[in-house]
C-alpha positions as CSV (number, residue, x, y, z in Angstrom):
1,M,18.0,-29.5,7.2
2,K,15.4,-27.0,8.4
3,T,14.7,-23.4,7.5
4,Y,13.5,-20.6,9.8
5,I,12.6,-16.9,9.4
6,V,14.5,-15.0,12.1
7,G,15.1,-11.6,13.6
8,G,13.3,-8.4,12.6
9,A,10.7,-10.0,10.4
10,V,9.4,-12.1,13.3
11,R,9.5,-9.1,15.6
12,D,7.7,-6.8,13.1
13,E,5.0,-9.3,12.3
14,L,4.2,-9.8,16.0
15,L,4.1,-6.0,16.4
16,G,1.8,-5.7,13.4
17,V,4.4,-3.7,11.5
18,A,4.8,-4.2,7.7
19,V,7.7,-6.7,7.1
20,K,10.1,-5.3,4.6
21,D,12.8,-8.0,4.5
22,R,13.0,-11.5,5.7
23,D,16.1,-13.2,7.0
24,Y,16.4,-16.9,6.9
25,V,18.6,-19.3,8.9
26,V,19.2,-22.9,7.9
27,V,19.9,-25.5,10.5
28,G,21.4,-28.9,9.9
29,A,23.1,-28.0,6.6
30,T,26.6,-27.7,5.2
31,P,27.8,-25.3,2.5
32,E,28.2,-28.3,0.2
33,A,24.6,-29.4,0.8
34,M,23.4,-25.8,0.0
35,V,25.3,-25.7,-3.3
36,A,24.0,-29.1,-4.2
37,Q,20.5,-27.8,-3.9
38,G,21.2,-24.9,-6.2
39,Y,21.9,-22.1,-3.7
40,T,24.6,-19.6,-4.7
41,P,27.3,-18.8,-2.0
42,V,27.8,-15.0,-1.5
43,G,28.9,-14.7,2.2
44,K,32.4,-13.4,2.9
45,D,32.5,-13.5,6.7
46,F,30.3,-16.6,7.1
47,P,28.3,-18.7,4.7
48,V,25.3,-17.0,3.1
49,F,23.5,-18.3,0.1
50,L,21.0,-17.0,-2.4
51,H,17.9,-19.0,-3.1
52,P,17.9,-20.4,-6.6
53,K,14.5,-18.9,-7.4
54,T,13.7,-16.0,-5.1
55,H,17.3,-14.9,-4.6
56,A,16.5,-14.3,-0.9
57,E,19.5,-14.7,1.5
58,Y,19.8,-17.9,3.6
59,A,22.5,-18.0,6.3
60,L,23.7,-21.2,7.9
61,A,23.2,-21.3,11.7
62,R,26.4,-20.1,13.3
63,T,28.2,-19.5,16.5
64,E,30.9,-16.8,17.0
65,R,33.8,-16.1,19.2
66,K,35.3,-12.7,20.2
67,T,39.0,-12.5,19.2
68,A,39.7,-8.7,19.1
69,P,38.2,-5.3,20.1
70,G,35.6,-3.7,18.0
71,Y,32.7,-5.1,16.0
72,K,35.0,-6.9,13.4
73,G,36.9,-8.9,16.0
74,F,34.9,-12.2,15.6
75,V,35.5,-15.6,14.3
76,F,32.4,-17.5,13.0
77,H,31.8,-21.2,13.1
78,T,29.2,-23.0,11.1
79,D,28.4,-26.7,10.6
80,A,25.5,-29.0,10.6
81,S,25.6,-29.5,14.4
82,V,24.9,-25.8,15.3
83,T,21.4,-25.6,16.7
84,L,18.9,-22.8,16.2
85,E,19.1,-21.8,19.9
86,E,22.9,-21.6,19.6
87,D,22.4,-19.2,16.7
88,L,19.8,-17.1,18.4
89,I,21.7,-16.7,21.7
90,R,24.4,-14.7,19.9
91,R,21.9,-12.1,18.7
92,D,21.5,-8.7,20.3
93,L,18.0,-8.3,21.8
94,T,15.4,-10.8,22.9
95,I,12.9,-9.3,20.5
96,N,15.3,-10.0,17.7
97,A,16.1,-13.5,18.9
98,M,12.9,-15.3,17.8
99,A,12.4,-17.5,14.9
100,Q,9.4,-18.7,12.9
101,D,9.1,-22.3,11.8
102,E,8.0,-23.3,8.4
103,D,4.5,-24.1,9.9
104,G,4.2,-20.6,11.3
105,S,4.9,-21.4,14.9
106,I,7.2,-19.1,16.9
107,V,10.4,-20.3,18.5
108,D,11.2,-18.0,21.4
109,P,13.8,-19.4,23.8
110,F,14.7,-16.1,25.5
111,G,11.4,-14.4,26.2
112,G,11.3,-12.0,23.2
113,K,7.5,-12.1,22.9
114,R,7.2,-11.1,26.5
115,D,9.6,-8.2,26.1
116,L,7.7,-7.1,23.0
117,E,4.5,-7.0,24.9
118,Q,6.2,-5.0,27.7
119,R,8.0,-2.8,25.2
120,I,11.4,-3.5,26.6
121,F,14.8,-3.7,24.9
122,R,16.7,-6.5,26.7
123,H,20.0,-8.2,25.7
124,V,19.9,-11.9,25.1
125,S,23.2,-12.9,26.8
126,P,26.5,-11.5,28.0
127,A,27.7,-11.9,24.4
128,F,26.0,-8.6,23.8
129,A,29.0,-6.9,25.3
130,E,31.3,-8.2,22.6
131,D,30.0,-6.0,19.8
132,P,29.8,-2.2,20.4
133,V,27.7,-1.7,17.3
134,R,24.9,-3.1,19.4
135,I,24.8,0.0,21.5
136,L,24.1,2.0,18.4
137,R,21.5,-0.5,17.2
138,I,19.6,-0.3,20.5
139,A,19.7,3.5,20.2
140,R,18.4,3.3,16.6
141,F,15.7,0.9,17.6
142,A,14.6,3.4,20.3
143,A,14.2,6.0,17.6
144,R,12.1,3.6,15.5
145,F,10.0,2.3,18.5
146,P,10.0,5.3,20.9
147,E,7.5,3.6,23.3
148,F,10.2,1.0,24.2
149,T,12.6,1.4,27.1
150,V,16.0,-0.1,27.7
151,A,16.1,-2.7,30.5
152,A,18.1,-1.5,33.5
153,E,20.5,-4.4,33.3
154,T,21.0,-3.8,29.6
155,N,21.8,-0.1,30.2
156,T,24.3,-1.1,32.9
157,L,25.9,-3.5,30.5
158,M,26.2,-0.8,27.9
159,Q,27.7,1.6,30.4
160,D,30.3,-1.1,31.2
161,M,31.1,-1.5,27.5
162,V,31.6,2.3,27.2
163,A,33.9,2.3,30.3
164,A,35.9,-0.6,28.8
165,G,36.6,1.4,25.6
166,E,34.6,-0.8,23.3
167,V,32.8,2.2,21.7
168,D,36.2,3.8,21.0
169,A,37.0,0.9,18.7
170,L,34.1,1.7,16.3
171,V,35.1,2.9,12.9
172,P,33.7,6.4,11.9
173,E,31.8,5.1,8.9
174,R,29.8,2.6,11.0
175,V,29.0,5.3,13.6
176,W,27.7,7.6,11.0
177,Q,25.8,4.8,9.3
178,E,23.9,4.0,12.5
179,L,23.4,7.7,13.4
180,A,22.0,8.5,9.9
181,R,19.6,5.5,10.1
182,G,18.4,6.7,13.5
183,L,17.9,10.2,12.3
184,M,15.6,8.9,9.7
185,E,13.4,7.1,12.2
186,V,10.1,8.4,13.6
187,R,11.6,10.0,16.8
188,P,15.3,10.6,16.5
189,S,15.6,12.1,19.9
190,R,15.1,8.7,21.6
191,M,18.4,7.5,19.9
192,F,20.4,10.3,21.6
193,E,18.6,9.8,24.9
194,V,19.7,6.2,24.9
195,L,23.3,7.1,23.9
196,R,23.5,9.7,26.6
197,D,22.1,7.4,29.3
198,C,24.9,4.8,28.8
199,G,27.6,7.4,28.2
200,A,28.2,6.5,24.6
201,L,27.3,10.0,23.2
202,Q,30.2,11.5,25.1
203,R,32.5,9.2,23.3
204,I,31.2,9.4,19.7
205,L,29.8,12.9,19.6
206,P,31.1,15.0,22.6
207,E,30.3,18.2,20.8
208,L,26.6,17.4,21.0
209,N,26.7,15.8,24.4
210,V,28.0,19.0,26.0
211,L,24.9,20.9,25.0
212,W,22.7,19.5,27.8
213,G,22.8,21.9,30.6
214,V,23.8,24.9,28.5
215,P,21.1,27.6,29.0
216,Q,19.5,29.8,26.3
217,P,17.4,33.0,26.8
218,A,14.0,32.0,28.0
219,Q,12.2,34.6,26.0
220,Y,13.4,32.9,22.8
221,H,13.8,29.4,24.1
222,P,11.1,28.4,26.7
223,E,12.8,25.0,26.9
224,I,16.0,26.9,28.0
225,D,18.3,23.8,27.8
226,T,20.2,23.7,24.5
227,G,20.3,19.9,24.4
228,V,16.6,19.8,24.9
229,H,16.2,22.3,22.1
230,I,18.2,20.2,19.7
231,M,16.0,17.1,20.4
232,L,12.9,19.2,19.7
233,V,14.4,20.4,16.4
234,I,15.3,16.9,15.1
235,D,11.9,15.5,16.1
236,Y,10.2,18.4,14.3
237,A,12.3,17.6,11.2
238,A,11.2,14.0,11.5
239,G,7.6,15.0,11.8
240,I,7.7,16.9,8.5
241,A,9.5,13.9,6.8
242,A,12.6,16.0,6.1
243,N,15.4,14.4,4.2
244,L,18.7,13.2,5.8
245,P,20.7,16.4,5.0
246,V,18.1,18.6,6.6
247,R,17.9,16.3,9.7
248,C,21.7,16.3,9.9
249,A,21.7,20.1,9.7
250,A,19.0,20.3,12.4
251,L,21.1,18.1,14.7
252,L,24.4,20.0,14.3
253,H,23.4,23.6,13.8
254,D,23.9,24.8,17.3
255,L,27.1,23.0,18.3
256,G,28.8,26.4,18.9
257,K,26.7,27.0,22.0
258,G,28.7,24.3,23.7
259,V,31.9,26.4,23.6
260,T,30.4,29.7,24.7
261,P,32.1,30.8,28.0
262,P,29.7,30.3,30.9
263,D,30.1,33.9,32.0
264,Q,28.3,34.9,28.8
265,W,25.3,32.5,29.4
266,P,22.5,32.5,28.5
267,R,23.6,34.6,25.5
268,H,25.6,33.0,22.7
269,H,26.9,35.8,20.6
270,G,28.8,34.6,17.6
271,H,27.8,30.9,18.1
272,E,27.1,30.5,14.4
273,M,30.8,30.8,13.5
274,H,31.8,28.4,16.2
275,S,29.1,26.0,15.1
276,A,30.4,26.0,11.6
277,K,33.9,25.1,12.7
278,L,32.6,22.3,14.9
279,V,30.4,20.9,12.1
280,D,33.5,20.8,9.9
281,A,35.5,19.0,12.5
282,V,32.7,16.5,13.3
283,S,32.1,15.9,9.5
284,K,35.8,15.0,9.0
285,R,35.9,12.8,12.1
286,L,32.8,10.8,11.3
287,K,33.3,11.0,7.5
288,I,29.8,12.5,7.0
289,P,28.8,12.5,3.3
290,N,29.3,15.8,1.4
291,D,25.6,16.6,1.0
292,C,24.9,16.3,4.7
293,R,28.2,18.2,5.6
294,D,27.6,21.1,3.2
295,L,24.0,21.7,4.3
296,A,24.9,21.4,8.0
297,L,27.8,23.9,7.5
298,M,25.5,26.3,5.7
299,T,22.8,26.0,8.3
300,A,25.2,26.4,11.2
301,R,26.6,29.6,9.6
302,E,23.4,31.2,8.3
303,H,20.5,30.2,10.5
304,G,20.8,33.4,12.5
305,N,20.6,35.4,9.4
306,V,17.6,33.5,8.2
307,G,15.8,34.3,11.5
308,R,16.6,38.0,11.0
309,A,15.5,37.9,7.3
310,F,13.0,40.8,7.7
311,E,15.7,43.0,9.1
312,L,18.1,42.5,6.3
313,R,18.6,45.0,3.5
314,A,18.3,43.9,-0.1
315,N,22.1,44.0,-0.5
316,T,22.6,41.8,2.5
317,I,20.0,39.3,1.2
318,V,21.7,39.1,-2.1
319,S,25.0,38.6,-0.4
320,L,23.4,35.8,1.6
321,L,22.1,34.2,-1.6
322,E,25.5,34.4,-3.2
323,R,27.4,33.1,-0.2
324,C,25.1,30.1,-0.1
325,D,25.5,29.5,-3.9
326,A,21.8,29.7,-4.2
327,F,21.8,30.7,-7.9
328,R,23.6,27.5,-8.8
329,K,22.1,25.2,-6.1
330,P,18.7,26.7,-5.3
331,Q,17.4,23.4,-3.8
332,R,20.1,23.3,-1.3
333,F,19.3,26.8,-0.2
334,I,15.7,25.9,0.2
335,E,16.7,22.9,2.3
336,M,18.8,25.3,4.5
337,L,15.7,27.4,5.0
338,Q,13.8,24.2,5.9
339,A,16.4,23.3,8.5
340,S,16.3,26.9,9.9
341,E,12.5,26.6,10.2
342,C,13.0,23.3,12.1
343,D,15.3,25.3,14.4
344,H,12.5,27.9,14.9
345,R,9.7,25.5,15.5
346,G,11.8,23.1,17.7
347,R,11.1,25.1,20.8
348,T,8.6,24.6,23.5
349,G,5.3,26.0,22.3
350,F,6.7,27.1,18.9
351,A,5.7,24.0,16.8
352,D,2.6,25.7,15.3
353,K,3.9,29.3,15.2
354,P,4.5,30.8,11.8
355,F,7.9,31.1,10.2
356,P,7.4,33.4,7.2
357,Q,11.1,34.0,6.8
358,N,11.2,30.8,4.7
359,A,8.7,32.0,2.1
360,Y,10.2,35.5,2.3
361,L,13.7,34.4,1.4
362,Q,12.4,32.0,-1.3
363,A,10.6,34.9,-2.8
364,A,13.7,37.0,-2.6
365,L,15.6,34.3,-4.4
366,A,13.0,34.1,-7.1
367,A,13.2,37.9,-7.6
368,A,16.9,37.8,-7.9
369,Q,16.7,34.9,-10.3
370,T,14.8,37.1,-12.8
371,V,18.0,38.9,-13.5
372,N,19.6,37.7,-16.7
373,G,23.3,37.5,-15.8
374,G,24.4,37.0,-19.4
375,E,22.7,40.2,-20.5
376,V,24.0,42.2,-17.6
377,A,27.5,40.8,-18.4
378,E,27.3,41.7,-22.0
379,L,26.1,45.3,-21.4
380,T,28.9,45.7,-18.8
381,R,31.5,44.5,-21.3
382,Q,30.3,47.0,-23.8
383,R,30.4,49.8,-21.4
384,Y,33.6,48.9,-19.7
385,P,35.6,46.8,-22.2
386,D,38.8,47.1,-20.2
387,Q,37.3,46.4,-16.8
388,P,36.1,42.8,-16.6
389,Q,36.1,43.0,-12.8
390,R,32.9,45.1,-13.1
391,I,30.9,42.2,-14.4
392,P,30.2,40.4,-11.1
393,E,29.7,43.7,-9.4
394,A,27.1,44.7,-12.0
395,I,25.3,41.3,-11.7
396,H,25.2,41.7,-8.0
397,E,23.8,45.2,-8.2
398,A,21.1,44.1,-10.7
399,R,20.1,41.4,-8.2
400,V,20.0,43.8,-5.4
401,Q,17.7,46.1,-7.3
402,A,15.4,43.3,-8.2
403,V,15.2,42.2,-4.6
404,A,14.7,45.8,-3.3
405,D,11.8,46.2,-5.7
406,A,10.2,43.1,-4.4
407,I,10.8,43.5,-0.7
408,S,8.0,45.9,0.1
409,K,5.5,43.8,-1.8
410,L,6.8,40.6,-0.2
411,K,6.3,42.0,3.3
412,T,2.8,43.2,2.5
413,D,1.8,39.9,0.9
414,L,3.2,37.8,3.7
415,K,1.4,40.0,6.3
416,T,3.9,39.2,9.0
417,E,5.3,40.9,12.0
418,E,9.0,41.6,12.3
419,A,11.0,38.4,12.8
420,R,13.0,38.3,16.1
421,P,16.7,37.6,15.9
422,D,17.8,34.0,16.6
423,A,19.1,33.7,20.2
């Protein structure tokens, strides 16, 4: 019986990256032998055991056989005769198929160290093609390690997997899980570049894939291409360490530009409405969590209004706040402003340009929040005891007045030029 550290921990240590978790593989053992030594079995699909003291997970070396489409269609085999190399050959990438012996030496039967040095993602064996999740994992790794490239033969294999329909067998929850993890990496755009290159993006998120090649007005979008713009937006969101809902909103906010008739290009009038409908459809299909869905819907619908903030009258601003439920959920409204700022700055040459609309609308919200709704409601009930419908109208008007009183000062204090409309 021998124990090895395997996978990402070995890779990250060689890269000089902080190791968060260590995975262990045990060779030459049986489930009975593990239990006899005090390990607790926890694995469902294959034998995994918790160390009696550290509670770290130890998996028995295993082989696997493809029995059905998708990433769940496998039968696993473990016994004391399975070798370390047999276990490693079933892993996805050479850089993840290394092991560290108990004495610290590296076991590298498939050239993972070489590929680390050359910054290449390369599949270990043809068995890679049996699990479509591996396409998503490579894409996610590309977002984490943006300096790496996918080996040509590996990209060809992924294209073949897409053509064979393997990606279509992925369950929505797993697709979203991998996309969400990739969005939270250092450069999310690399994930989508990898998915586009192999054709997988067209299968899992066609509403996004269609945006490449869709032009936008050059005076507002020097990058012109909508797909390029979206990649700049999500990378900007990553650069400011935005949370997942903001990054999701940044990714999906412009989907409506993909359904604008070409004879209207490069203009996209009314794209916000179409974007919101598509966000709703994508959220249902991928089972996107409510917090991400709700912020993405709001951003898709309202980012144009945020861009035009300085053109809006006090009444329109208050209607925006009410429509966004900003008085009950102010933090979500602030996150929507942050996503809209990512949209503004995610343009070629715009990363360092000011976006005072964010502070302006937050200040407008603060002014409207000074209105005591309870007091206004009571005064309205006293004045119009038989007309309860006047209460929300009165609260709205009081908020409008508070915002109107603040607008002039806000504009002066912010010292900004008029915001241009979102294209």
